Residue, then its C-alpha position, 0 to 999 in steps of 0.5 A: x573797548x575790548x570789553x565793549x566788543x566781547x559785551x556785544x559779541x556775547x549779547x548777539x550771541x545769546x540773542x542769535x541763539x534765542x532766535x533759533x528754532x524752539x526745543x522741547x516744544x516749547x516754542x512759544x513763551x510762557x507768560x507766569x505771575x510769580x508770588x515771590x522772589x526765586x532763584x534762578x541759576x544762581x540769581x536772585x530775581x524778585x516777584x513778580x510777572x515773568x515771561x520765559x522763553x527758550x530755544x537755540x541747541x545750547x537749550x538756553x532758559x530765558x526768563x525775565x520781567x520787562x517790567x521790572x528789568x531783571x532775567x536771567x538764563x539758564x540751560x535747560x533739559x529736555x522734559x517728556x509731558x503729558x498731551x494734556x498738560x497746562x502750562x506751569x513753572x515748577x520751584x522747590x523750596x527750602x526754607x525762605x529760598x525758592x528755585x525755579x526747578x521745571x517748566x512745563x507747556x502744553x506741548x513738551x518742557x523743561x528741567x534746570x539742574x540745580x545750582x550751586x546756591x541749590x544745593x547749598x540750600x539743600x545741604x543746609x536743610x537737611x542740616x537743620x533737620x538733624x541729618x534726615x533727607x528732607x524732600x524740599x516742599x514743590x510749589x506750581x505756578x500757574x502759566x499762559x501761553x504768550x505771543 
């Protein structure tokens, strides 16, 4: 019973946090069709159509797919972007692993810190390339402003 109450309280906290005014200019939803599996904050998400929202004092980013019934939360840092920026998502790729790095809208953007899983993939890639500092491949996926 205590566990159920805790789950309800945690869920309501997240909903309230996301209901508060947006931050970093991401006050509108972004929608993107991501053609590869990727990770957000250590959670693996399947390829598909996703909605990205952000808001709250905690600078929480929420990415979800209603069709796939998957989603993840991550804390983000405000990112300054040009006023004429096109909405898009930026991923870092290490081998065959993709990690969400930035979310850019026409009004602002956010950057996600590297997760433990991404740091591990980065180290593995570096070790595989004889300890050379290999930069990850940067992948950009176009997004559209949603409702």
